[in-house]
C-alpha positions as CSV (number, residue, x, y, z in Angstrom):
1,M,-68.1,2.8,8.4
2,R,-71.6,1.4,7.9
3,R,-74.3,3.1,9.9
4,V,-76.7,0.7,11.6
5,V,-79.9,1.9,13.2
6,I,-81.7,-0.6,15.5
7,I,-85.3,0.2,16.2
8,G,-86.0,-1.2,19.7
9,G,-83.6,-1.2,22.6
10,G,-85.0,-4.2,24.5
11,A,-83.0,-7.4,25.0
12,I,-83.1,-8.4,21.3
13,G,-82.0,-5.0,20.0
14,S,-79.4,-4.6,22.7
15,A,-78.0,-8.1,22.1
16,I,-77.6,-7.2,18.4
17,A,-75.9,-3.9,19.3
18,Y,-73.5,-5.8,21.6
19,F,-72.5,-8.3,19.0
20,L,-72.1,-5.7,16.3
21,T,-69.8,-3.6,18.4
22,R,-67.9,-6.5,20.1
23,D,-65.2,-7.4,17.5
24,P,-62.5,-4.7,17.5
25,E,-60.7,-6.4,14.6
26,G,-63.8,-6.7,12.3
27,E,-65.6,-4.1,10.3
28,P,-66.4,-1.1,12.5
29,F,-70.1,-0.1,12.7
30,E,-71.7,3.1,13.8
31,V,-74.5,1.6,15.9
32,T,-77.5,3.7,17.0
33,V,-80.3,2.2,19.0
34,V,-83.7,4.0,19.0
35,E,-85.7,3.2,22.1
36,R,-88.9,5.0,22.9
37,D,-88.7,4.6,26.7
38,F,-85.5,4.2,28.7
39,S,-87.6,3.1,31.7
40,Y,-88.8,0.1,29.7
41,K,-92.1,0.3,31.4
42,Q,-94.0,-1.7,28.8
43,A,-91.1,-3.7,27.4
44,S,-91.5,-7.4,27.2
45,S,-87.9,-7.7,28.4
46,A,-88.8,-6.1,31.7
47,L,-92.3,-7.8,32.1
48,S,-91.3,-11.3,31.2
49,A,-91.3,-14.3,33.5
50,S,-87.7,-14.6,32.3
51,S,-87.2,-18.4,32.0
52,I,-85.0,-20.6,29.8
53,R,-85.6,-24.2,28.6
54,Q,-84.4,-26.7,26.1
55,Q,-87.7,-28.7,26.1
56,F,-88.8,-27.7,22.6
57,S,-90.0,-29.8,19.7
58,T,-87.9,-28.2,17.0
59,A,-84.1,-28.4,16.6
60,I,-83.6,-24.7,15.9
61,N,-85.3,-23.7,19.2
62,I,-83.3,-26.3,21.1
63,E,-80.0,-25.1,19.6
64,M,-80.7,-21.4,20.2
65,S,-81.6,-22.0,23.8
66,L,-78.6,-24.3,24.4
67,Y,-76.4,-21.4,23.2
68,G,-78.5,-19.1,25.5
69,I,-77.9,-21.1,28.7
70,D,-74.1,-21.3,28.0
71,F,-74.0,-17.5,27.4
72,F,-76.0,-16.9,30.6
73,R,-73.7,-19.0,32.7
74,K,-70.7,-16.9,31.6
75,L,-72.5,-13.6,31.4
76,G,-70.8,-12.0,34.4
77,Q,-67.4,-12.0,32.7
78,T,-68.6,-11.7,29.1
79,L,-70.7,-8.5,29.7
80,R,-68.6,-7.0,32.5
81,V,-67.8,-3.3,32.2
82,G,-64.7,-2.5,34.2
83,D,-65.4,-3.5,37.8
84,D,-69.2,-3.8,37.1
85,V,-69.9,-7.5,36.9
86,P,-73.6,-8.1,36.0
87,D,-75.5,-10.8,37.8
88,I,-78.9,-11.9,36.4
89,G,-79.6,-14.3,39.2
90,L,-79.6,-17.4,37.1
91,V,-80.9,-20.6,38.8
92,E,-81.5,-24.0,37.1
93,P,-84.2,-26.0,38.9
94,G,-85.5,-27.3,35.6
95,Y,-88.9,-27.4,33.7
96,L,-91.4,-30.0,34.5
97,Y,-93.9,-30.8,31.8
98,L,-97.0,-32.8,32.8
99,A,-98.8,-34.8,30.2
100,S,-102.3,-36.2,30.3
101,P,-103.0,-39.5,28.5
102,A,-103.8,-37.6,25.3
103,G,-100.4,-35.8,25.4
104,V,-98.1,-38.8,26.0
105,D,-97.2,-39.4,22.4
106,V,-96.2,-35.8,21.8
107,L,-94.2,-35.8,25.0
108,R,-92.3,-38.9,23.9
109,E,-91.7,-37.4,20.4
110,N,-90.4,-34.2,21.9
111,H,-88.2,-36.3,24.3
112,A,-86.6,-38.1,21.3
113,M,-85.8,-34.8,19.6
114,Q,-84.4,-33.3,22.7
115,K,-82.1,-36.3,23.5
116,A,-80.9,-36.3,19.9
117,H,-79.6,-32.7,20.6
118,A,-78.0,-33.6,23.9
119,V,-80.6,-32.0,26.1
120,D,-80.4,-33.2,29.7
121,V,-84.0,-34.3,30.2
122,A,-85.7,-37.4,31.7
123,L,-89.2,-38.9,31.4
124,M,-90.9,-39.9,34.6
125,T,-93.9,-42.1,35.4
126,P,-96.5,-40.8,37.8
127,D,-95.0,-42.9,40.6
128,E,-91.5,-41.5,39.9
129,L,-92.9,-38.0,39.8
130,K,-94.6,-38.5,43.2
131,T,-91.4,-39.9,44.7
132,R,-89.3,-36.9,43.5
133,F,-91.9,-34.2,44.3
134,P,-94.2,-35.5,47.1
135,W,-96.1,-32.2,47.2
136,I,-97.6,-32.7,43.7
137,S,-100.8,-34.5,42.8
138,T,-100.4,-36.9,39.9
139,E,-104.2,-37.0,39.2
140,G,-104.7,-37.0,35.4
141,V,-100.9,-37.2,34.7
142,A,-99.8,-40.1,32.5
143,L,-96.2,-39.0,32.0
144,A,-93.9,-36.2,32.9
145,S,-90.7,-34.7,31.5
146,L,-88.1,-33.0,33.7
147,G,-85.1,-30.9,32.7
148,L,-82.2,-32.0,34.8
149,S,-79.9,-29.1,34.0
150,G,-79.8,-26.1,31.7
151,E,-83.3,-24.9,32.5
152,G,-84.5,-22.3,35.0
153,W,-85.0,-18.6,35.3
154,Y,-83.3,-15.3,35.9
155,D,-83.9,-11.5,36.0
156,G,-84.9,-10.3,32.5
157,Y,-84.5,-6.6,33.3
158,S,-80.9,-7.2,34.5
159,L,-80.2,-9.2,31.4
160,L,-81.4,-6.3,29.2
161,Q,-79.4,-3.8,31.2
162,A,-76.2,-5.9,31.0
163,F,-76.4,-6.1,27.2
164,R,-77.2,-2.4,26.9
165,K,-74.4,-1.2,29.2
166,K,-71.8,-3.5,27.4
167,A,-73.0,-2.3,24.0
168,V,-72.7,1.4,25.1
169,S,-69.2,0.7,26.5
170,Q,-68.2,-0.6,23.1
171,G,-69.5,2.5,21.3
172,A,-73.2,1.9,20.7
173,R,-75.3,5.0,21.0
174,Y,-78.8,4.9,22.5
175,V,-81.4,7.6,21.6
176,Q,-84.7,8.0,23.5
177,A,-87.2,8.7,20.8
178,H,-90.1,7.3,18.9
179,A,-89.3,6.0,15.4
180,T,-92.2,7.2,13.2
181,G,-91.2,6.1,9.7
182,L,-88.5,4.8,7.2
183,R,-86.9,6.6,4.3
184,R,-86.8,4.3,1.3
185,N,-85.1,4.6,-2.1
186,G,-86.1,1.6,-4.3
187,R,-84.9,-1.6,-2.6
188,T,-82.9,0.3,0.0
189,L,-83.7,2.1,3.2
190,T,-81.7,5.3,3.7
191,G,-82.9,6.5,7.1
192,V,-85.1,6.3,10.1
193,E,-87.5,9.1,10.9
194,L,-88.0,10.2,14.6
195,D,-90.8,12.0,16.3
196,S,-88.5,15.0,16.8
197,G,-88.4,15.5,13.1
198,Q,-84.8,14.2,13.0
199,V,-83.8,11.6,10.4
200,L,-81.1,9.1,11.3
201,D,-79.1,8.2,8.1
202,A,-78.7,4.5,7.8
203,D,-76.9,1.9,5.7
204,V,-78.6,-0.9,7.7
205,V,-81.8,-0.9,9.6
206,V,-82.8,-3.5,12.2
207,N,-86.4,-4.1,13.2
208,A,-86.3,-5.1,16.9
209,G,-89.6,-3.5,17.7
210,G,-91.0,-6.3,19.8
211,A,-94.8,-6.3,20.1
212,W,-94.9,-3.2,17.8
213,A,-92.7,-4.7,15.1
214,A,-95.5,-5.0,12.5
215,K,-95.8,-1.2,12.4
216,V,-92.1,-0.8,11.7
217,A,-92.4,-3.4,8.8
218,E,-95.4,-1.6,7.5
219,W,-93.4,1.6,7.0
220,A,-91.3,-0.4,4.5
221,G,-94.4,-1.9,2.8
222,I,-93.8,-5.3,4.3
223,A,-96.4,-7.4,6.1
224,L,-95.1,-9.0,9.3
225,P,-97.3,-11.5,11.1
226,V,-96.4,-10.3,14.6
227,R,-98.9,-9.0,17.1
228,G,-98.9,-8.0,20.7
229,R,-100.7,-10.6,22.8
230,R,-101.3,-9.8,26.4
231,R,-100.2,-12.2,29.1
232,S,-101.0,-11.8,32.8
233,V,-98.6,-13.0,35.5
234,F,-99.7,-13.4,39.1
235,S,-97.6,-13.7,42.3
236,F,-98.9,-15.5,45.3
237,S,-97.8,-16.8,48.7
238,C,-98.3,-20.2,50.3
239,P,-97.8,-21.3,53.9
240,D,-96.1,-24.4,52.8
241,T,-92.8,-24.7,50.9
242,L,-92.3,-27.0,47.9
243,P,-88.8,-28.5,48.1
244,D,-86.9,-28.4,44.8
245,C,-89.8,-26.9,42.9
246,P,-89.1,-26.5,39.2
247,L,-91.1,-24.5,36.7
248,V,-94.2,-26.6,36.3
249,I,-96.4,-26.7,33.1
250,D,-99.6,-28.3,34.1
251,T,-101.9,-30.4,31.9
252,S,-104.3,-27.4,32.1
253,G,-101.7,-25.2,30.4
254,I,-101.1,-23.2,33.5
255,W,-97.4,-22.7,34.5
256,L,-96.0,-21.9,37.9
257,R,-92.6,-21.5,39.5
258,P,-91.0,-20.2,42.7
259,E,-90.0,-16.6,42.9
260,G,-88.0,-16.0,46.1
261,R,-90.3,-17.1,49.0
262,Q,-93.4,-16.8,46.9
263,F,-94.6,-18.1,43.5
264,I,-95.6,-16.7,40.1
265,C,-97.9,-18.3,37.6
266,G,-99.6,-17.5,34.3
267,F,-101.5,-19.0,31.4
268,A,-102.4,-18.5,27.7
269,P,-106.0,-17.5,27.2
270,P,-108.2,-19.4,24.7
271,E,-107.5,-18.4,21.1
272,A,-111.0,-16.8,20.8
273,Q,-110.1,-14.4,23.7
274,D,-106.5,-13.8,22.7
275,H,-106.9,-10.6,20.8
276,D,-104.2,-8.3,19.4
277,D,-102.9,-5.3,21.2
278,M,-105.2,-5.4,24.2
279,P,-104.6,-2.9,27.0
280,L,-102.1,-4.2,29.6
281,D,-104.8,-4.7,32.2
282,V,-104.4,-7.8,34.4
283,E,-107.0,-10.6,33.9
284,Y,-107.8,-10.9,37.6
285,E,-111.0,-12.9,37.0
286,A,-108.9,-15.6,35.3
287,F,-107.0,-16.1,38.6
288,D,-110.1,-16.6,40.6
289,N,-112.1,-18.6,38.1
290,F,-109.5,-20.8,36.4
291,I,-106.0,-20.6,37.8
292,W,-106.5,-21.0,41.5
293,P,-108.8,-24.0,41.3
294,A,-106.4,-25.7,38.8
295,L,-103.4,-24.9,41.0
296,A,-105.1,-26.4,44.1
297,E,-105.9,-29.6,42.2
298,R,-102.3,-30.0,41.2
299,V,-100.7,-28.9,44.4
300,P,-102.9,-29.5,47.4
301,A,-101.0,-27.0,49.5
302,F,-102.1,-24.3,47.1
303,E,-105.6,-24.4,48.5
304,A,-104.3,-21.9,51.0
305,I,-102.6,-19.5,48.7
306,R,-103.0,-15.7,48.7
307,M,-102.5,-13.5,45.6
308,T,-99.9,-10.8,46.4
309,G,-99.6,-9.0,43.1
310,A,-99.9,-9.2,39.3
311,W,-98.8,-7.5,36.1
312,A,-99.4,-7.8,32.4
313,G,-97.0,-7.7,29.4
314,Y,-97.0,-8.5,25.8
315,Y,-95.8,-11.5,23.9
316,E,-94.6,-10.5,20.5
317,M,-96.6,-13.3,19.0
318,N,-95.7,-14.6,15.5
319,V,-99.3,-15.6,14.6
320,F,-97.9,-17.6,11.6
321,D,-96.1,-20.3,13.5
322,H,-95.0,-19.0,17.0
323,N,-91.3,-18.9,16.1
324,A,-88.7,-16.1,15.6
325,I,-88.4,-14.3,12.2
326,L,-84.8,-13.4,11.5
327,G,-83.0,-11.9,8.6
328,L,-83.9,-10.1,5.4
329,H,-87.1,-9.9,3.5
330,P,-86.6,-10.2,-0.3
331,D,-88.3,-6.9,-1.0
332,C,-85.7,-4.8,0.9
333,D,-81.9,-5.2,0.8
334,N,-81.0,-3.7,4.1
335,L,-83.9,-4.1,6.6
336,F,-83.1,-6.9,9.0
337,F,-85.8,-8.5,11.1
338,A,-85.5,-9.9,14.6
339,N,-89.1,-10.4,15.7
340,G,-91.8,-12.8,16.6
341,F,-90.2,-14.8,19.4
342,S,-93.6,-15.6,20.9
343,G,-92.6,-15.8,24.5
344,H,-89.0,-17.2,24.2
345,G,-87.2,-14.1,23.0
346,L,-85.2,-13.5,26.3
347,Q,-83.8,-17.0,26.3
348,Q,-82.9,-16.7,22.6
349,C,-81.6,-13.2,22.5
350,P,-77.9,-14.2,22.7
351,A,-78.3,-16.6,19.7
352,A,-80.5,-14.1,17.8
353,G,-78.2,-11.2,18.5
354,R,-75.1,-13.0,17.4
355,G,-76.9,-14.4,14.3
356,V,-78.3,-11.1,13.1
357,A,-74.9,-9.4,13.7
358,E,-73.2,-12.1,11.6
359,L,-75.8,-11.6,8.8
360,I,-75.1,-7.8,8.8
361,R,-71.3,-8.2,9.0
362,F,-70.7,-11.2,6.7
363,G,-74.0,-11.7,4.8
364,E,-74.3,-15.2,6.2
365,Y,-74.4,-17.1,9.5
366,R,-70.9,-18.1,10.7
367,S,-71.8,-19.7,14.0
368,L,-75.2,-21.3,14.4
369,D,-77.3,-21.6,11.2
370,L,-80.6,-19.8,11.9
371,S,-81.9,-20.0,8.3
372,A,-84.8,-22.2,9.5
373,V,-86.4,-19.1,11.0
374,S,-85.9,-16.9,7.9
375,F,-88.7,-14.9,6.3
376,D,-88.7,-17.5,3.4
377,R,-90.8,-20.0,5.3
378,I,-93.6,-17.4,5.7
379,L,-93.5,-16.3,2.1
380,E,-93.6,-20.0,1.0
381,N,-96.3,-20.9,3.6
382,R,-94.0,-23.5,5.3
383,P,-94.8,-23.1,9.0
384,L,-92.2,-24.3,11.4
385,L,-94.5,-25.8,14.0
386,E,-93.4,-25.7,17.6
387,K,-95.5,-28.0,19.8
388,N,-94.2,-26.7,23.1
389,V,-95.6,-23.2,23.2
390,I,-96.4,-21.9,26.7
């Protein structure tokens, strides 16, 4: 029985643990998940805005998220444990991308790619946009793209816990500890060192360390271009309702969506201000100086909003090309990577979990070919450029 140690027990690590322990007729694995904090207080899985879309510009991201929405729709039965049927609260009001005149060509190119992969999406003129969503201002909007199905949001923490509980029910073991190093013999890792002084013997090690994955890779002498990038999320109330409001990505780069009777929103800071591993302090000044004025221009009813809360979490940002890094590095025969999702890890964790489990079990992908996001492209300096990064 091969011993697999997964470093990181968030949604990605737990999805891999679930798929590795799922098949009772396949090769059995002894799966241990090392998670430093069972409360997941700083985990991206718990702090994410937890949304899913197919409006990407690359085929691999579309395919991974199409699998993700199908998995989420069936999750209650797939991840049930006895009478415990998990519910992640999935809703599918869609994503709405707004393009300025300068962004029209890119939006049309993305639309062609999406339609070629059977994404249920429609382009809308400003007049059509205003007819469908009377509460929105079309000032500065030349074209819009609306996901008609398969896009929406859910509870990320519930998703994480559903994967974790199912994996445990199938035999996975979770250990609350800090991984502090790797034991290596030539091209092979032999164990994972813990802060307790214990060493977990391993035939396979998986790096699912999220925003801290580069440190895990460093223990094996491998450079991983993944950094923790802070993102602030703000919640606010509005006296008016916005019927059928989807997740809106404004021309300013700000996103917003309903959350119960309120709304949440966020933005990506300018590159010059987007530093690595910043403290998880909320950027309140950005709400007053940038977000609120832009929201009020796009939705006139938002002139009367009141901020009700805020939090900050990390994107595990792949600074090479903002896409996942999955599989082996040629310098090590048994260290598998599942990192760098750059804000779309939760929606892609079912596909990534299944894919990495297949690589470990069979040495190849058997379902969806995820080789486009292998380490090879980084070593060969072939970035997989995703135009739709939020």
